[in-house]
Phi, psi and omega in degrees: 000333180089167179204174175255144173232118178057036179083004186242131181286134173231153181275002179262111183267353172054039185255357182245118185238116181058038181088357187246139181282131180236120181275133177281153177289149178283154187262339185244115193228028170288171186218137172279135177231152179302326179263004174079009183291340177277352183104345178236105186271136175289118176218144179293134177080351180282332180252148178236142182250119175260128179217170166228132181298339183277341188275122181292328178294316179291326182302327177305314183288328176297316179301308181298322176295317180292314179304320186271352181066054182249021185296328178277331180285323184234099174299158185223153173235137178248116183276161180275188182292139174302137177265131182303123179090356183229337181082201189298133183251138163275139180210152176262014175295151182313129176099345184245175182226126167295154181294118186275348188263320182230001182066028183290153178268329183225156182295330180301332179292328176292317177304315181294326173301318182287313184221098186309327182253027181308131170236124181154181180280152177253103187238168166237151008284155168233132177258113186253139175260113182295325185293314181267351190051052179230154168278120177286313188201140174229032180241109192299328176296327180284323179297317182294328175297322176293319176294332179298319191232322197285338178261015187306326184294343183247359183291131174270352179235133176266111184243139180301156181301126176270354174229064185290149183302317189292338182254001190299322175296323180292314177296319180296322183295313180298312180308313183297312180294317183291318179299310189292325191252338184248290186306308183263345179292322176297325180290322179296327174285317185290328180260001178296142180243004171227143193304310187301326183289318175298314183299316182298311184296315183294316177303319178300316180301310183279345171289318180288322172300323176292319173302318179294322184296325181282314181300315181289351174296327181237358177240130176295314178235177189293326186239025177130221187266354176233157177289149173231177177308320183303317178299319185279338174285330178283321190302322181295335181277324182290325181294332179273346198301303179291329183278336186235304192285324183297316177269299185306311184260008170064029173270068200239029174292319175215162170274154175299322178297348177279353180253108189299321183274322177299318181291320174295317177299320172301315172299320177307307183291323180296325174285359172300135181308127174098338189285317186300329182290346177276347190255124174228093182292336175289317176297320184297307181297323175303311189294318188283308188286318180278323189274330184261080188284344176293333180266319182231085188303326182290338185072007182287132183258130182297143178286319183261191000275168170271125186232135181256082183287343181260009170299147175306136183256341172067011189274001174301339180292342181272130176270237186285348177081028179270000000 
């Protein structure tokens, strides 16, 4: 995918260590607050969100923006598939968005606008501050926490707190397990270059899917009767699983649709108002199969599978999940 070194783009991303995929830390960690005490005050139209529909990390921020009805308060740009040697690309092709702020051709130009001598990976999502011309944050868990509470004055939808104090220890426990074994686990499997690292990652993916299957037999959502941050951090990986990770990343012990409860749970989340519009399976498949040539050198994109996300899920029968 590439990275920047002292403000210059390079095609070497330095992410594979001893055959294992290692995810780099995000570089921009400031915070928007409702009262402005952080130096970044929540204001309608001040911030711009750069995402890619294919990216599961960016998808989290799209989900929270949709749940809260923040489409008018926080404008958004959809990047195209990463170009070999150039990274995330801006394009005016259908379903994508040219850069409205600087007319940039690639996302690394936006990073250079913020920090001319930047060294690090160029990722999405990015929350950009138009007022200061800075990247506020490019770490998706932190961006979704901001969207959960700090922009409530501009939200068109009133949604319950997705990170409530009473459930935080439970949410944090699920987040940790799901990130290690599912969200990042599929990447550790897909980008592994030695057998034992692949085997370890895949076993972790399916061990956690098995645990989720048992848990969701009696719980509608991970932490009870209402969705929380933990559900929405898991959802982008689940919705991509059979279309991308099962085949492209060789996470093929089972399909997601083979798990009765996990598959119904995924459909339940998908059918939440506003969420289906954040999912574009054609872009997802194109990005993974065509864009990641180190995994799929031919760039040929899989046609299937056919998935019925709108099929009845029947999970209304589950109450608090005790």
